[in-house]
N, C-alpha and C positions, 0 to 999 in steps of 0.2 A: 161868122167863122166857117170857112169851108174845109173840106178834107185836105186840100193842098196847103191851106194855112196851118192846119194841125201838124202836117208832116214837116213843114219848114220850121215853125217855131219849136215844135217838140224836139226835132233833131238838134237844133242849136242848144236848147236847154239841157238836153241829156248829154251832149258833148261837153258842155261846161261842167257837168257833174262827174265827168270822167267815165262815162258808160261807153263800153265798146259797141260798135254797130248802131250808132244813135238813130240813123234813118230807119233801119229795120225795126228798132224798138219803138220809135215814134209811130210807125205804121201799126204795130201790134197794139199799142195803147189806143190808137184811134179806132181800130176795128173793135176793140173791146168796149170802148165808150159808146159807139153807135150800134153795137150788137149786130155787126155785119162781118163778112169774111174779107180777106185781103183782096180778093178778086174784085169786090165791089169798090174798094178804094182806087184800084187801077182804072176801072171803067168809069168812075164818077168822081173825079177830083174836084168837080165844081159843087158837089153836094153840100148844102148848108146845114150845119148842126142845129138841132133844136136847142132851146135854152137848157133843158134837162141834160141833153147830151154834152153841151159845152161845160156845164158844171161837173159832170162825170169825168170828162176828159181832163179838165184842169186838176181835179182831185187826183186822178191816176198819175198825171204827169208830175205833180208835186211829190207824191209818195214814191214814185220810181226814181225821181231825182235824189231823194233821200236814201236811195239804194235798197228799198224794199224789193225783194225778188219779184219778177213778173209773175211767177207761178202763184205766189201768195196773193197778188192783186187779182189774178184770174180765179184763184180758188181751186184750181185743178191742175193735174199733171198726168200726161200719158206715160205708162210704164208697161212694158211687155204686151203692148197692144190693148191695154185696158185703161180706163179712166179712173183717176184717184183724186179724192178731195185732199187738199193740202192746207194746213194752217200753220201759224208760227209755233205750234206745239210739236210739230213733227218735221223730220228731215224731208226735203224735197226728193222724191225718187230720182235716181240717177242712172244713166245708161250702163255704167260699169257694173252695177249690181245685177244687171241681167245676165252677166256671166255666171254668177252663182245660181240664179234661178234656172237657167238653161241646163246646167250640169246636174242639179238636183232632180229636175223633171226627167231627164234622160236616165238617171240612175234608178228612179222609182217607177217608171212608166209600165214596166212589165210585172210589177207586184200586184197581187189581187186586190188588196185593200190596205195600202200603206198608211201608217200613222207617223206624223212628224211633229217636231216641236220647234218653234221659233223663239229665240231670245232677242229682245230688243226690237219688237215688231214695228214700232213707230206708226207710220201710216197704214201698216198692214200689207204693203205692196208685195213683199216676198211671199207670205202665206197665201194671199188672195190669188196672185198670179199662178202659184203652184196648184192650188185647188182648182182654179179655172181650167187648168190643163191636165189635171189628174182627177177625173170624175168620180173615182172610187176612194179617193184619199180623204183622211180627216186630219185635223191639226189642233194643236194646243199652242197658243201664242201669248207671249208676255212682254211687258214693258214696265220699267220702274216708274213711268209717268202715267198717272190715271187719266189725264187729258189726252195723252197719245192713244191710250187704249180705247177711249171713246171714239176718236177719229178712225181707228182701225175697225172698230165694230161697224161704223157707218160705211166704210169702204167695202167690208165684206158683204153687207146688205146691198150696197150699190151695184156690186158685181155678182149678186145672186149665189154666194157661197156661204152665207152666214149660218146655214143649218149644219155645216160640216166643220166649224171651227169654234173653239172655246178660247176666250181671252181672259188673261189674268194680269193683275198688277203684281209684279214680282221683281225683286232684285236678283237677276240671273235666274237660278233654279229654285230660289228659296221658297216660293209659294206653289211650286208645281210638284204634285205628288205622283204624277204619272211616270211610268217607266216602260222599258221594253219598246222604245220608239225605233222605227226603222231608220229615221234620220233626224238630225238636229241641224237647223239652218240658222245663220245669224250674221248680221252686219253690226258688230259691236262698236262702241266708241273707241277708236284706235288712234286718234290724233294726240300727240304729246302736248301737254299744256304749254310748253315753251313755243310751240309752233302756232298756237291759236292767233297771236297778233299778226302773223304773216298771211292769214287767210284772206280771201276776197271779202270785201266789206259785207256783201249780201249774206255770206255764210256766217262770218264772225259775229255780226250784229243782229241778224234776223232769224237765224235757225237755232234750235235749242242746244245750249252748251252741253247739257247732260248727254245728248246723243252724239256729240262730237268727240269729247275727251273724257278720260277717266280722272283728270286732274293731276296726272302724274306722267309716266313715260309713254302712255298710250298702249301699254301691253298688259296692264294688270287684269282687265276684264277678259282679255284673250286667254291669259293664264288660267283664270277661274273656269272658263268654259272648257278648255282642254283637260283640266284636272277633273272636273265633275261630270263631263259628258259620259264617261264609261259607266257611271252609276245609272244613267238614264237610257242608254242604248241597249238593244238586244245584241247578242253575239253577231258579228258581221254588220252591225249598224254603221251608218255613215255620218260623218260630220262635214258640213260645208260652211266655211266662214270667210267673210270678206276681211281683208287686211289692208294696211296702208303701204304706201310706196317705201321700199327699202326695208321692210319688216320681215321678209320671207326667211332670212337666215335665223333671226331671233325666234321666230315662230316655229320653224322646223326643229329647233333645239328643245322645244317644250314637249315634243311627242316622245314618249317612252316606247322604244321598239318592242318591249315585251307586252305592251298593251295595244299598240296601234300598228297597222301595216299599211302599205301602199299610200304613204303620205306624199302628196304631190301638189304642185301649184298650177293654177290656170291663169293665163294672161287675159287682160282685158283688150279692148280694141287698140289701145296705145302701146301694147306690148309689155305692160307692167304686170308683175305677179300680183293679182288682185284677189284671188280666192284660193284658200287652202282646202284640200279635200283629203279625208283620211277615213280608213275603215277600222273598226274595232276588231281586234283579233278574236 
């Protein structure tokens, strides 16, 4: 089996499985199987796979055809210029979440020693990216999933920020005693339960349901965070929270004008209101 054979058979198999860009994905699987980059594939279509590489390729092709996300097959995903381990226990970091990270970094960059708290840390990508870009910052990060917290710990160490973050297993703020944070950042489960069947198969069947939905209208955990954040923030503290498509009006109504000020929404690259930012009065 040559590289060109892998590309042809892989593209056909992936197309039959309903996967978009099957030729591109076949190339990615081939490169992963032979542990070379895509440039090698272009330069050496005649390369013959070893028996071990063939077995690895066939396994990867079978799993991707069953709609396992490529990031889980690879075991890593890039986010905000950093490399993160991903497993089925955590959401795969997505580009739209970089909107939140960029806004939070910009808001905290001039503070001498900012302390922030992350709710629903998952892979740890938000906290780790912020710490990597705020060298004097410290963080407290929590997730309801113990296995997710372990992945986040590994990612903090992977990116050399583990000495500045403490991780907790917690349902929202329940196990976090800290307060007077300069900021709270979060990408909570915001997809309504009724919308889960409509999601891409890779997301619906292979990413953790608890990180996707609250099991209800998609707004209950957002409500808890908005309600409880004032107890954890210092005066003038900031809240940055990712939200879902078409949720901005409902979320805006949750903020009491006597408690919060400067509530506004930040668009992602698709022009969708993706992050709500607010300042504690």
